[in-house]
N, CA and C atoms as an extended XYZ file, in Angstrom:
465
Properties=species:S:1:pos:R:3:atomname:S:1:resname:S:1:resid:I:1 pbc="F F F"
N        -8.026      -17.756       28.069 N   UNK     1
C        -7.286      -18.104       26.876 CA  UNK     1
C        -5.889      -18.573       27.253 C   UNK     1
N        -5.310      -19.309       26.371 N   UNK     2
C        -3.968      -19.837       26.622 CA  UNK     2
C        -2.923      -18.743       26.527 C   UNK     2
N        -1.867      -18.907       27.257 N   UNK     3
C        -0.768      -17.953       27.198 CA  UNK     3
C         0.091      -18.164       25.952 C   UNK     3
N         0.294      -19.424       25.547 N   UNK     4
C         1.150      -19.712       24.407 CA  UNK     4
C         0.449      -20.732       23.501 C   UNK     4
N        -0.407      -20.278       22.591 N   UNK     5
C        -1.133      -21.205       21.714 CA  UNK     5
C        -0.185      -21.972       20.799 C   UNK     5
N        -0.647      -23.109       20.334 N   UNK     6
C         0.163      -23.910       19.412 CA  UNK     6
C         0.469      -23.114       18.145 C   UNK     6
N         1.493      -23.540       17.450 N   UNK     7
C         1.933      -22.794       16.273 CA  UNK     7
C         0.854      -22.716       15.200 C   UNK     7
N         0.131      -23.785       14.959 N   UNK     8
C        -0.913      -23.769       13.935 CA  UNK     8
C        -2.025      -22.789       14.306 C   UNK     8
N        -2.381      -22.745       15.561 N   UNK     9
C        -3.417      -21.816       16.016 CA  UNK     9
C        -2.921      -20.382       15.877 C   UNK     9
N        -1.656      -20.161       16.224 N   UNK    10
C        -1.087      -18.817       16.078 CA  UNK    10
C        -1.022      -18.409       14.614 C   UNK    10
N        -0.769      -19.377       13.731 N   UNK    11
C        -0.728      -19.083       12.290 CA  UNK    11
C        -2.102      -18.623       11.795 C   UNK    11
N        -3.161      -19.315       12.216 N   UNK    12
C        -4.506      -18.912       11.812 CA  UNK    12
C        -4.864      -17.551       12.393 C   UNK    12
N        -4.438      -17.300       13.617 N   UNK    13
C        -4.692      -15.990       14.230 CA  UNK    13
C        -3.979      -14.887       13.448 C   UNK    13
N        -2.748      -15.161       13.013 N   UNK    14
C        -2.010      -14.195       12.211 CA  UNK    14
C        -2.708      -13.964       10.869 C   UNK    14
N        -3.211      -15.036       10.261 N   UNK    15
C        -3.896      -14.899        8.973 CA  UNK    15
C        -5.195      -14.108        9.091 C   UNK    15
N        -5.824      -14.151       10.259 N   UNK    16
C        -7.015      -13.316       10.474 CA  UNK    16
C        -6.677      -11.849       10.240 C   UNK    16
N        -5.502      -11.443       10.662 N   UNK    17
C        -5.094      -10.050       10.485 CA  UNK    17
C        -4.607       -9.786        9.062 C   UNK    17
N        -3.722      -10.638        8.560 N   UNK    18
C        -3.118      -10.388        7.245 CA  UNK    18
C        -4.102      -10.504        6.087 C   UNK    18
N        -5.168      -11.273        6.267 N   UNK    19
C        -6.144      -11.413        5.184 CA  UNK    19
C        -6.870      -10.107        4.902 C   UNK    19
N        -6.788       -9.158        5.807 N   UNK    20
C        -7.397       -7.847        5.568 CA  UNK    20
C        -6.653       -7.067        4.491 C   UNK    20
N        -5.448       -7.503        4.175 N   UNK    21
C        -4.645       -6.818        3.164 CA  UNK    21
C        -4.793       -7.437        1.774 C   UNK    21
N        -5.830       -8.234        1.564 N   UNK    22
C        -6.054       -8.865        0.258 CA  UNK    22
C        -6.266       -7.846       -0.857 C   UNK    22
N        -6.698       -6.654       -0.509 N   UNK    23
C        -6.973       -5.647       -1.518 CA  UNK    23
C        -5.689       -5.104       -2.140 C   UNK    23
N        -4.549       -5.226       -1.471 N   UNK    24
C        -3.303       -4.647       -1.994 CA  UNK    24
C        -2.889       -5.186       -3.362 C   UNK    24
N        -2.845       -6.521       -3.567 N   UNK    25
C        -2.460       -6.987       -4.904 CA  UNK    25
C        -3.496       -6.636       -5.973 C   UNK    25
N        -4.745       -6.503       -5.559 N   UNK    26
C        -5.779       -6.193       -6.539 CA  UNK    26
C        -5.729       -4.740       -7.008 C   UNK    26
N        -5.141       -3.864       -6.193 N   UNK    27
C        -5.003       -2.471       -6.597 CA  UNK    27
C        -4.086       -2.350       -7.809 C   UNK    27
N        -3.121       -3.242       -7.914 N   UNK    28
C        -2.220       -3.203       -9.060 CA  UNK    28
C        -2.969       -3.424      -10.376 C   UNK    28
N        -4.101       -4.121      -10.315 N   UNK    29
C        -4.901       -4.307      -11.528 CA  UNK    29
C        -5.459       -2.978      -12.032 C   UNK    29
N        -5.746       -2.058      -11.115 N   UNK    30
C        -6.223       -0.740      -11.530 CA  UNK    30
C        -5.158       -0.002      -12.330 C   UNK    30
N        -3.904       -0.144      -11.918 N   UNK    31
C        -2.820        0.529      -12.625 CA  UNK    31
C        -2.561       -0.097      -13.996 C   UNK    31
N        -3.005       -1.326      -14.186 N   UNK    32
C        -2.884       -1.971      -15.492 CA  UNK    32
C        -4.057       -1.633      -16.398 C   UNK    32
N        -5.021       -0.879      -15.877 N   UNK    33
C        -6.169       -0.466      -16.669 CA  UNK    33
C        -7.357       -1.400      -16.571 C   UNK    33
N        -7.303       -2.340      -15.661 N   UNK    34
C        -8.424       -3.272      -15.484 CA  UNK    34
C        -9.365       -2.686      -14.442 C   UNK    34
N       -10.593       -2.347      -14.831 N   UNK    35
C       -11.514       -1.777      -13.836 CA  UNK    35
C       -11.873       -2.823      -12.785 C   UNK    35
N       -11.954       -2.379      -11.567 N   UNK    36
C       -12.177       -3.299      -10.470 CA  UNK    36
C       -13.045       -2.612       -9.431 C   UNK    36
N       -14.074       -3.289       -8.994 N   UNK    37
C       -14.921       -2.744       -7.943 CA  UNK    37
C       -15.190       -3.852       -6.937 C   UNK    37
N       -14.411       -3.874       -5.897 N   UNK    38
C       -14.574       -4.863       -4.837 CA  UNK    38
C       -14.630       -4.145       -3.494 C   UNK    38
N       -15.801       -3.608       -3.141 N   UNK    39
C       -15.875       -2.902       -1.865 CA  UNK    39
C       -15.811       -3.882       -0.696 C   UNK    39
N       -15.316       -3.405        0.398 N   UNK    40
C       -15.283       -4.153        1.655 CA  UNK    40
C       -14.439       -5.419        1.575 C   UNK    40
N       -13.466       -5.460        0.690 N   UNK    41
C       -12.588       -6.625        0.595 CA  UNK    41
C       -11.734       -6.768        1.850 C   UNK    41
N       -11.477       -5.654        2.530 N   UNK    42
C       -10.691       -5.718        3.764 CA  UNK    42
C       -11.447       -6.432        4.885 C   UNK    42
N       -12.748       -6.532        4.781 N   UNK    43
C       -13.567       -7.202        5.799 CA  UNK    43
C       -13.774       -8.672        5.439 C   UNK    43
N       -13.832       -8.973        4.177 N   UNK    44
C       -14.172      -10.322        3.717 CA  UNK    44
C       -13.156      -11.383        4.157 C   UNK    44
N       -11.872      -11.116        4.004 N   UNK    45
C       -10.835      -12.086        4.380 CA  UNK    45
C       -10.877      -12.454        5.857 C   UNK    45
N       -10.811      -11.454        6.761 N   UNK    46
C       -10.876      -11.788        8.189 CA  UNK    46
C       -12.190      -12.460        8.588 C   UNK    46
N       -13.277      -12.066        7.947 N   UNK    47
C       -14.577      -12.655        8.273 CA  UNK    47
C       -14.614      -14.143        7.926 C   UNK    47
N       -14.093      -14.499        6.774 N   UNK    48
C       -14.100      -15.908        6.350 CA  UNK    48
C       -13.213      -16.752        7.277 C   UNK    48
N       -12.018      -16.269        7.554 N   UNK    49
C       -11.113      -17.040        8.414 CA  UNK    49
C       -11.675      -17.140        9.827 C   UNK    49
N       -12.139      -16.029       10.373 N   UNK    50
C       -12.672      -16.037       11.742 CA  UNK    50
C       -13.885      -16.945       11.852 C   UNK    50
N       -14.802      -16.831       10.895 N   UNK    51
C       -16.028      -17.627       10.959 CA  UNK    51
C       -15.748      -19.130       10.825 C   UNK    51
N       -14.783      -19.483       10.004 N   UNK    52
C       -14.506      -20.907        9.795 CA  UNK    52
C       -13.623      -21.515       10.888 C   UNK    52
N       -12.867      -20.706       11.619 N   UNK    53
C       -11.900      -21.232       12.573 CA  UNK    53
C       -12.168      -20.870       14.037 C   UNK    53
N       -13.146      -20.035       14.320 N   UNK    54
C       -13.336      -19.560       15.695 CA  UNK    54
C       -13.728      -20.668       16.672 C   UNK    54
N       -14.347      -21.707       16.183 N   UNK    55
C       -14.786      -22.778       17.080 CA  UNK    55
C       -13.642      -23.678       17.523 C   UNK    55
N       -12.483      -23.615       16.845 N   UNK    56
C       -11.358      -24.486       17.170 CA  UNK    56
C       -10.544      -24.007       18.372 C   UNK    56
N       -10.486      -22.695       18.563 N   UNK    57
C        -9.670      -22.196       19.659 CA  UNK    57
C       -10.091      -20.772       20.014 C   UNK    57
N       -10.110      -20.432       21.296 N   UNK    58
C       -10.479      -19.077       21.700 CA  UNK    58
C        -9.479      -18.018       21.240 C   UNK    58
N        -8.222      -18.421       21.004 N   UNK    59
C        -7.229      -17.456       20.527 CA  UNK    59
C        -7.578      -16.954       19.125 C   UNK    59
N        -8.004      -17.859       18.267 N   UNK    60
C        -8.421      -17.472       16.913 CA  UNK    60
C        -9.681      -16.619       16.983 C   UNK    60
N       -10.593      -16.970       17.886 N   UNK    61
C       -11.819      -16.196       18.061 CA  UNK    61
C       -11.494      -14.765       18.489 C   UNK    61
N       -10.603      -14.614       19.448 N   UNK    62
C       -10.219      -13.285       19.930 CA  UNK    62
C        -9.552      -12.468       18.828 C   UNK    62
N        -8.580      -13.058       18.137 N   UNK    63
C        -7.848      -12.341       17.096 CA  UNK    63
C        -8.750      -11.999       15.905 C   UNK    63
N        -9.658      -12.913       15.554 N   UNK    64
C       -10.580      -12.645       14.459 CA  UNK    64
C       -11.523      -11.488       14.773 C   UNK    64
N       -12.034      -11.456       15.994 N   UNK    65
C       -12.909      -10.344       16.396 CA  UNK    65
C       -12.138       -9.025       16.395 C   UNK    65
N       -10.928       -9.079       16.879 N   UNK    66
C       -10.114       -7.863       16.929 CA  UNK    66
C        -9.838       -7.345       15.513 C   UNK    66
N        -9.497       -8.243       14.611 N   UNK    67
C        -9.242       -7.849       13.230 CA  UNK    67
C       -10.505       -7.294       12.561 C   UNK    67
N       -11.609       -7.986       12.754 N   UNK    68
C       -12.871       -7.522       12.158 CA  UNK    68
C       -13.296       -6.172       12.714 C   UNK    68
N       -13.157       -5.985       14.010 N   UNK    69
C       -13.523       -4.698       14.605 CA  UNK    69
C       -12.699       -3.562       14.013 C   UNK    69
N       -11.413       -3.800       13.828 N   UNK    70
C       -10.556       -2.757       13.258 CA  UNK    70
C       -10.930       -2.469       11.805 C   UNK    70
N       -11.160       -3.519       11.019 N   UNK    71
C       -11.505       -3.325        9.614 CA  UNK    71
C       -12.870       -2.635        9.462 C   UNK    71
N       -13.817       -3.020       10.288 N   UNK    72
C       -15.122       -2.352       10.262 CA  UNK    72
C       -14.985       -0.887       10.658 C   UNK    72
N       -14.154       -0.612       11.645 N   UNK    73
C       -13.933        0.774       12.066 CA  UNK    73
C       -13.303        1.592       10.944 C   UNK    73
N       -12.302        1.025       10.269 N   UNK    74
C       -11.683        1.736        9.148 CA  UNK    74
C       -12.693        2.014        8.037 C   UNK    74
N       -13.566        1.063        7.790 N   UNK    75
C       -14.588        1.253        6.764 CA  UNK    75
C       -15.537        2.377        7.152 C   UNK    75
N       -15.939        2.409        8.401 N   UNK    76
C       -16.818        3.485        8.879 CA  UNK    76
C       -16.107        4.832        8.757 C   UNK    76
N       -14.840        4.893        9.150 N   UNK    77
C       -14.085        6.148        9.044 CA  UNK    77
C       -13.969        6.602        7.591 C   UNK    77
N       -13.720        5.668        6.688 N   UNK    78
C       -13.612        6.015        5.263 CA  UNK    78
C       -14.946        6.528        4.725 C   UNK    78
N       -16.037        5.886        5.117 N   UNK    79
C       -17.355        6.347        4.665 CA  UNK    79
C       -17.675        7.735        5.210 C   UNK    79
N       -17.258        8.023        6.428 N   UNK    80
C       -17.464        9.360        6.995 CA  UNK    80
C       -16.674       10.403        6.213 C   UNK    80
N       -15.418       10.086        5.892 N   UNK    81
C       -14.595       11.016        5.116 CA  UNK    81
C       -15.216       11.268        3.748 C   UNK    81
N       -15.688       10.225        3.105 N   UNK    82
C       -16.319       10.384        1.785 CA  UNK    82
C       -17.605       11.202        1.889 C   UNK    82
N       -18.418       10.936        2.899 N   UNK    83
C       -19.666       11.673        3.089 CA  UNK    83
C       -19.402       13.157        3.339 C   UNK    83
N       -18.456       13.467        4.208 N   UNK    84
C       -18.121       14.870        4.494 CA  UNK    84
C       -17.565       15.539        3.243 C   UNK    84
N       -16.761       14.823        2.477 N   UNK    85
C       -16.216       15.388        1.236 CA  UNK    85
C       -17.321       15.704        0.240 C   UNK    85
N       -18.282       14.800        0.129 N   UNK    86
C       -19.408       15.063       -0.778 CA  UNK    86
C       -20.213       16.271       -0.318 C   UNK    86
N       -20.427       16.403        0.979 N   UNK    87
C       -21.124       17.580        1.495 CA  UNK    87
C       -20.372       18.858        1.154 C   UNK    87
N       -19.038       18.805        1.282 N   UNK    88
C       -18.239       19.981        0.952 CA  UNK    88
C       -18.315       20.315       -0.536 C   UNK    88
N       -18.340       19.300       -1.380 N   UNK    89
C       -18.455       19.541       -2.823 CA  UNK    89
C       -19.806       20.177       -3.147 C   UNK    89
N       -20.885       19.636       -2.579 N   UNK    90
C       -22.212       20.212       -2.842 CA  UNK    90
C       -22.327       21.629       -2.290 C   UNK    90
N       -21.733       21.868       -1.131 N   UNK    91
C       -21.754       23.224       -0.574 CA  UNK    91
C       -20.967       24.179       -1.457 C   UNK    91
N       -19.846       23.716       -1.974 N   UNK    92
C       -19.033       24.540       -2.863 CA  UNK    92
C       -19.779       24.853       -4.150 C   UNK    92
N       -20.470       23.845       -4.678 N   UNK    93
C       -21.261       24.083       -5.892 CA  UNK    93
C       -22.368       25.088       -5.621 C   UNK    93
N       -22.991       24.982       -4.458 N   UNK    94
C       -24.043       25.934       -4.103 CA  UNK    94
C       -23.512       27.339       -3.981 C   UNK    94
N       -22.344       27.495       -3.386 N   UNK    95
C       -21.729       28.814       -3.260 CA  UNK    95
C       -21.348       29.335       -4.642 C   UNK    95
N       -20.850       28.462       -5.485 N   UNK    96
C       -20.437       28.880       -6.825 CA  UNK    96
C       -21.624       29.362       -7.641 C   UNK    96
N       -22.733       28.685       -7.525 N   UNK    97
C       -23.918       29.072       -8.298 CA  UNK    97
C       -24.473       30.406       -7.809 C   UNK    97
N       -24.504       30.577       -6.498 N   UNK    98
C       -25.105       31.805       -5.961 CA  UNK    98
C       -24.182       33.011       -6.048 C   UNK    98
N       -22.893       32.838       -6.105 N   UNK    99
C       -21.957       33.979       -6.147 CA  UNK    99
C       -21.273       34.134       -7.494 C   UNK    99
N       -21.574       33.279       -8.426 N   UNK   100
C       -21.000       33.360       -9.771 CA  UNK   100
C       -19.468       33.349       -9.756 C   UNK   100
N       -18.911       32.344       -9.100 N   UNK   101
C       -17.459       32.195       -9.091 CA  UNK   101
C       -16.967       31.812      -10.483 C   UNK   101
N       -15.778       32.220      -10.804 N   UNK   102
C       -15.222       31.879      -12.109 CA  UNK   102
C       -14.824       30.406      -12.145 C   UNK   102
N       -14.645       29.894      -13.329 N   UNK   103
C       -14.259       28.489      -13.499 CA  UNK   103
C       -12.882       28.234      -12.890 C   UNK   103
N       -12.014       29.231      -12.939 N   UNK   104
C       -10.680       29.081      -12.370 CA  UNK   104
C       -10.764       28.896      -10.850 C   UNK   104
N       -11.598       29.674      -10.193 N   UNK   105
C       -11.761       29.547       -8.746 CA  UNK   105
C       -12.404       28.209       -8.384 C   UNK   105
N       -13.373       27.783       -9.167 N   UNK   106
C       -14.039       26.496       -8.911 CA  UNK   106
C       -13.053       25.348       -9.047 C   UNK   106
N       -12.202       25.399      -10.062 N   UNK   107
C       -11.210       24.340      -10.256 CA  UNK   107
C       -10.241       24.290       -9.081 C   UNK   107
N        -9.844       25.448       -8.570 N   UNK   108
C        -8.944       25.498       -7.421 CA  UNK   108
C        -9.605       24.885       -6.187 C   UNK   108
N       -10.873       25.210       -5.970 N   UNK   109
C       -11.593       24.674       -4.814 CA  UNK   109
C       -11.755       23.166       -4.940 C   UNK   109
N       -12.140       22.676       -6.107 N   UNK   110
C       -12.305       21.228       -6.306 CA  UNK   110
C       -10.979       20.483       -6.142 C   UNK   110
N        -9.903       21.042       -6.671 N   UNK   111
C        -8.592       20.397       -6.516 CA  UNK   111
C        -8.188       20.331       -5.044 C   UNK   111
N        -8.499       21.384       -4.305 N   UNK   112
C        -8.194       21.378       -2.872 CA  UNK   112
C        -8.994       20.311       -2.145 C   UNK   112
N       -10.278       20.188       -2.472 N   UNK   113
C       -11.117       19.176       -1.831 CA  UNK   113
C       -10.634       17.765       -2.156 C   UNK   113
N       -10.240       17.540       -3.398 N   UNK   114
C        -9.739       16.222       -3.791 CA  UNK   114
C        -8.416       15.923       -3.074 C   UNK   114
N        -7.581       16.936       -2.911 N   UNK   115
C        -6.316       16.735       -2.206 CA  UNK   115
C        -6.559       16.361       -0.742 C   UNK   115
N        -7.512       17.027       -0.095 N   UNK   116
C        -7.820       16.712        1.302 CA  UNK   116
C        -8.403       15.306        1.414 C   UNK   116
N        -9.313       14.957        0.523 N   UNK   117
C        -9.892       13.609        0.526 CA  UNK   117
C        -8.801       12.561        0.326 C   UNK   117
N        -7.922       12.783       -0.616 N   UNK   118
C        -6.830       11.839       -0.875 CA  UNK   118
C        -5.910       11.708        0.322 C   UNK   118
N        -5.666       12.800        1.003 N   UNK   119
C        -4.809       12.771        2.186 CA  UNK   119
C        -5.428       11.918        3.286 C   UNK   119
N        -6.714       12.107        3.561 N   UNK   120
C        -7.375       11.335        4.612 CA  UNK   120
C        -7.461        9.855        4.260 C   UNK   120
N        -7.822        9.533        3.032 N   UNK   121
C        -7.924        8.135        2.620 CA  UNK   121
C        -6.540        7.478        2.646 C   UNK   121
N        -5.512        8.198        2.214 N   UNK   122
C        -4.145        7.659        2.263 CA  UNK   122
C        -3.708        7.404        3.702 C   UNK   122
N        -4.068        8.295        4.612 N   UNK   123
C        -3.732        8.103        6.029 CA  UNK   123
C        -4.426        6.863        6.581 C   UNK   123
N        -5.676        6.642        6.192 N   UNK   124
C        -6.375        5.441        6.639 CA  UNK   124
C        -5.728        4.178        6.091 C   UNK   124
N        -5.352        4.203        4.821 N   UNK   125
C        -4.727        3.028        4.214 CA  UNK   125
C        -3.358        2.745        4.834 C   UNK   125
N        -2.598        3.781        5.083 N   UNK   126
C        -1.281        3.604        5.691 CA  UNK   126
C        -1.405        3.084        7.122 C   UNK   126
N        -2.364        3.609        7.869 N   UNK   127
C        -2.551        3.115        9.240 CA  UNK   127
C        -3.011        1.656        9.219 C   UNK   127
N        -3.830        1.301        8.247 N   UNK   128
C        -4.238       -0.101        8.136 CA  UNK   128
C        -3.023       -0.989        7.898 C   UNK   128
N        -2.180       -0.595        6.991 N   UNK   129
C        -0.995       -1.386        6.662 CA  UNK   129
C        -0.077       -1.554        7.875 C   UNK   129
N         0.164       -0.492        8.600 N   UNK   130
C         1.066       -0.543        9.754 CA  UNK   130
C         0.462       -1.361       10.887 C   UNK   130
N        -0.782       -1.041       11.274 N   UNK   131
C        -1.391       -1.710       12.430 CA  UNK   131
C        -1.676       -3.186       12.168 C   UNK   131
N        -2.060       -3.534       10.939 N   UNK   132
C        -2.342       -4.936       10.625 CA  UNK   132
C        -1.067       -5.771       10.716 C   UNK   132
N         0.021       -5.263       10.185 N   UNK   133
C         1.284       -6.006       10.273 CA  UNK   133
C         1.747       -6.149       11.717 C   UNK   133
N         1.608       -5.093       12.485 N   UNK   134
C         1.992       -5.156       13.890 CA  UNK   134
C         1.131       -6.171       14.643 C   UNK   134
N        -0.177       -6.154       14.400 N   UNK   135
C        -1.079       -7.100       15.071 CA  UNK   135
C        -0.802       -8.537       14.639 C   UNK   135
N        -0.473       -8.745       13.377 N   UNK   136
C        -0.188      -10.097       12.895 CA  UNK   136
C         1.067      -10.664       13.559 C   UNK   136
N         2.065       -9.837       13.707 N   UNK   137
C         3.294      -10.285       14.380 CA  UNK   137
C         3.004      -10.634       15.827 C   UNK   137
N         2.249       -9.773       16.498 N   UNK   138
C         1.922      -10.029       17.903 CA  UNK   138
C         1.061      -11.292       18.049 C   UNK   138
N         0.127      -11.509       17.131 N   UNK   139
C        -0.725      -12.704       17.199 CA  UNK   139
C         0.102      -13.964       16.999 C   UNK   139
N         1.057      -13.910       16.092 N   UNK   140
C         1.897      -15.087       15.861 CA  UNK   140
C         2.776      -15.391       17.071 C   UNK   140
N         3.190      -14.357       17.771 N   UNK   141
C         3.994      -14.561       18.981 CA  UNK   141
C         3.145      -14.987       20.177 C   UNK   141
N         1.827      -14.963       20.014 N   UNK   142
C         0.945      -15.351       21.112 CA  UNK   142
C         0.709      -14.235       22.106 C   UNK   142
N         0.919      -12.985       21.686 N   UNK   143
C         0.752      -11.834       22.565 CA  UNK   143
C        -0.556      -11.122       22.249 C   UNK   143
N        -1.175      -10.583       23.273 N   UNK   144
C        -2.412       -9.834       23.091 CA  UNK   144
C        -2.115       -8.475       22.474 C   UNK   144
N        -2.988       -8.037       21.574 N   UNK   145
C        -2.862       -6.724       20.967 CA  UNK   145
C        -4.254       -6.190       20.680 C   UNK   145
N        -4.487       -4.960       21.061 N   UNK   146
C        -5.748       -4.289       20.768 CA  UNK   146
C        -5.439       -3.126       19.832 C   UNK   146
N        -6.136       -3.089       18.707 N   UNK   147
C        -5.938       -2.005       17.757 CA  UNK   147
C        -6.379       -0.676       18.370 C   UNK   147
N        -5.644        0.402       18.086 N   UNK   148
C        -6.102        1.720       18.553 CA  UNK   148
C        -7.223        2.252       17.651 C   UNK   148
N        -8.006        3.160       18.169 N   UNK   149
C        -9.078        3.843       17.428 CA  UNK   149
C       -10.115        2.872       16.872 C   UNK   149
N       -10.394        1.806       17.595 N   UNK   150
C       -11.289        0.769       17.113 CA  UNK   150
C       -12.625        0.835       17.827 C   UNK   150
N       -13.683        0.775       17.051 N   UNK   151
C       -15.028        0.655       17.595 CA  UNK   151
C       -15.278       -0.834       17.800 C   UNK   151
N       -15.707       -1.224       18.965 N   UNK   152
C       -15.917       -2.642       19.283 CA  UNK   152
C       -17.321       -3.076       18.842 C   UNK   152
N       -17.436       -3.503       17.587 N   UNK   153
C       -18.707       -4.013       17.076 CA  UNK   153
C       -18.970       -5.420       17.601 C   UNK   153
N       -17.932       -6.227       17.592 N   UNK   154
C       -18.005       -7.616       18.083 CA  UNK   154
C       -17.297       -7.695       19.429 C   UNK   154
N       -17.925       -8.342       20.363 N   UNK   155
C       -17.297       -8.478       21.692 CA  UNK   155
C       -17.047       -9.923       22.019 C   UNK   155
């Protein structure tokens, strides 16, 4: 790969990363009361840019794969957190039924589980925001960057 890609190529490489943040403006629609269900939007933007531009330059191909791998990894991590949370809720319900816990205790347990789930999902979203911006800056400068905690689906 080139050491210093042309500015247009670096711009497309940067957009491969930043397009993963397309979900941010759409979240504001939820606060306005507009129901919205767009799963995997963080994957769609990088996938479209990478697929349409990868044949033009190896730098865009590398950055697109890196962005997609990170977004896919975040999605897998989020699904694991949701799955474990659901298991904990079902286990809690099972314990409540068999031990006849009061409604007050059940509400406390459910609130705790929701707080833990919210904490993990918020940590994933915050890490996405930080790492994507850092990778986009590095891609625009023509520097190599590998996301941490990434499963390499695409090589």
